[in-house]
N, C-alpha and C positions, 0 to 999 in steps of 0.2 A: 641236746644234739651237739656233737663235738665241733661242727663247723658253724661259725658265727656269721649269719646272713641277716643284715638289717635293712639294706637298701636295694633298689633296683640294680644299681651298679654292682653291688655285691653278688647278686644272682647271676648276672651276665658274666662277670669275671670268673665266678666259681665254675659254671658250666663250661665256659671256654677252656678253663684250665683242666678240667676233667677230660676234655676231648683232645688235648694237645698231643697225645701220643697216637691218636687215630687219624687226624686230619691236619692239613696245613693250617697255620695260624689264621689266615684270612677266612678259611672255611669254618674253622672252629668258632670264630667270632660271629659269622653269619648264622650258624646254627643256634648259637647261644642267644642271639638277638631274636630269632623266631620263637624260641621257647619262652623267652622272657615276655614277649608280647602276648603269648597265649596264657601264661600264668597270671599276668597282670591285667589281661583283657583291655589292653590299650595299644594304640598305634605307636610306631617308632618315634615320631616327633614328640608325642606327649611323654614317652618314657625318657627321651633325652633331656627334656626340660625338668623332669622330676627325678632324675636318676639318683640324686643324693638325699632324697626325702626318706625318712624312716617309714617302713611298712607296718601297717597295723594287722592284728590278727595273727593266726599261726597256721591256718590250713594250707597256705601257699608253700610253707616249708616242706611239708610232706610231698607236695607235687613236685617241687624242685628235686628232691631225692629220688622220687619214682622215675621222673623223666631222665635224670642223670644215669640211673642204673641201666635203663633200657638203651640209652644212647651209647654208653660205654661198652655195652655188649655188642655194639655194631648195628643195632636196628636203625634203619633210615629215619631221619627226623620227621618225614611226612607221615610215616606209619605211627610214630610216637604221638604226633599231634592229631592224627586222624584226618588231616585235610591238607590241601595245597591250593595254589592259585594256578589257573590255566586260562589264558586268553581272556582275562578280566572276569572269569567265572570262579566260584568257590567250589572245589571238587573234593568230596570226601573220598578217602582211600583206606583200604585195609589189605590184608595179605591175600585176598582173592583176586586182586588186580595189580597191574604194574603201576608204578608211580609215573605220572605224565612227565615227559622230558621236554626241554626247550626245543629240540628238533621237531617234535610233534606240534608244538605251537607254531613253528615256521610253516609246517604243512597246512595247518588251519589258516594261516595268514595268506598263503598262496591261493587256496581255494576261495576264500572270502573275497580277496581283491579281484580275482578273475571272474567272479560270478555275482557281482553286485546286482541286486534286484531280481535275481532268478526266482522263478516259480516252480522250478523242476523238483522232482522227487530226488532226494539224495539218500544213498544207502551207505552206511558205515559198517564194514565187515570186521568183526573182532573188536567190538567197541570197548570192552573192559570197563573202566570207570565211567565210560560215557563221555569223556572229556571232549573228543573231537565232535561227536554228534551234537553235544550241547552247545559248544562254541559256534557251530554252524547254524544251529536253530536260532540262537540268540542274535547272531550277526546277519543272518539271511532270513528275516522273519516271514518272507513270502514263500519260502521253500517248504517242502514237506520232507521231514527227515525220518528215516527208519534206521534202526541200529540192531545188529545181530551179534550174538555171542553164544558159545557153547555152554558157558558156565552160568548156572542158576544164581550162584552167589554174586557173580559180577553183575548180572542183570538187575538183581534186587538193589544193589548199591547204585547202579547207573540210573535206575528209575528214581531213587531218592535224590540223586544229584540233579536230575532234570527238574524235580519239584522245587529244590532249593533255589534254582536259577530261573524258575518260571519259563522253562524251555519245553516246547511241545515236541516230543519225540515218541515214535512208536517203537517198541522193543519186541524182538523176536528171539526165542531160544532156538538155535539151529547149529548143526555141525557143518562147517564150511566145506569139509572134505567128503560129505555125503554125496551120493550119486545125484540127488536132486534136492531142491529146497521148495517144496510146495508152499504156496502162499506168498512167495516173494513177489513184490509188486514190480512193475516196470519203473525204470528210473532214468533220469537224464544225467546223473552224476554218480559214479562209484568212487568211494574213497576207502583206504585201508592202511593201517599200520599193523600188519600181521607179525607173527613170530618170524624173525629173519636172522638171528644170531646162530651161526653154525656151531655144532657141538664142539668142534675142534678149537673154537674161539673162547671157550669157557675159561681157559687158563689166563686170558687177558683181562678178565673182569674182576671187579672188586668183590671181596668176600661178602660185604653187606648186601650186594645184589644177589649173589648166588645163595646166600643163607636165608634170605627173607622174601624175595620176590618170586612169584609163581613161574617155575621153569617152563610150563606148558605155554605160557604167553611169550616166552623169550626164544626158545631154541628150536632149531630144525636140523634134521640129519644132513651131514655133509654130502650124502649121496643124492639128496633131492632138496636143495636149499630154496628152490622157488615154488614149492608145492602149493603154498597158499595163494600166491599170485596166479598160478596156472588155474587153480580152482575158480578164482574170481573172474578171470578172463573167460573161462568156459561158460560161466553164468552170464557174462556180458553178451554172448552170442544171441541169447533170446531175451534177456531182461534189461539190456542197456539200449536206449533208443538210438537210431541212426543220428550221427552227429554228436552223440553224448560224450562226456569227458570222463576220464579215469585218472585218479591220482593215488600214488602209492608212496609210503615211506619205505626206504630200502637199505639193505646192507651196503656200506660204502664200497665194498669190494665187488659188488655185483652190478655195477652200472651198465657195463657192456652186455652182460647176460640179460638184463632187464630190457634193454633196448632191442635186442634180438628177439626176445619173447613177445614184446608188443608188436614188432614187425610181423612175426609169425601169425598173430591174430589179426593182422591187416589194419592195425591202427595207424593213423597219420599224425602229423604234427608232433611226433614223439620228442620229448625233451628229457634229458637227465639233468637234474638241477642240483647245484651244490648248496650245502648248508652254510651257516655263518662261519664255520671253520674251514671252508673250502673243500669239503668232502662230498662225493657223490651221495646224495641222501634222498632224493625224491625222483620219481618218474611220473610223467604225465603224457597223455595221448588222447586223440579224438577218434571215435569209432567212425568208420567210413561207410559201413553197409547197414 
């Protein structure tokens, strides 16, 4: 092999160098650190203490080259590694599902903090990897959690993630835009991070998102950007208990429109909540009838 890699530090620096043309220096180093932890099967602190020790064996060298090829092709590190962390849960990911974002962790945090001790049924619409449903099931153990998705591949992965995290979640395959969802239980909390990026906003997105993550889980037509929220709110008429709560992750440009939509469905205590970056990112409300 032309490249001489002998220590953990060599691996980290090599990967960061390979990524220098794709990402800012800090991000390249962060990705390199994650990959090095995976290759060496050790945590960050252990690797820091051992970074100059010679590595034994040779199988890790092939893994370094394999990971580097995929990363330099633009594949997100979470797909390369096959997993990520979400609200203290280990979540497997593949190209059937979106990579969980920090904003979605914020949504989980809001719901968990506002519903401590709840015994309500929670329904997560468009669960994908299952990250939201699993985080809620783990952090709100008295709740009953149901998660829906149209994708059989996503549900298979979500069920695996639930098992990995010892989370009790009931999974259903269903098309959220169908006229009706037979078998959907009554619930006290609805939550969803549905597709909300408008087609016209594609030009603003990184190529590694467009090239690798499932478009059906991201995009909505400009002509009807709230279609999934409206479908969930229609279901809330019969399936959300009076006084029940609804929580959405939303497009930062759609805060006013989401407020109006929740008002139209006669929700009260409506809030448009900003994320850590100060952008309108979440909508919440309470059902009044």
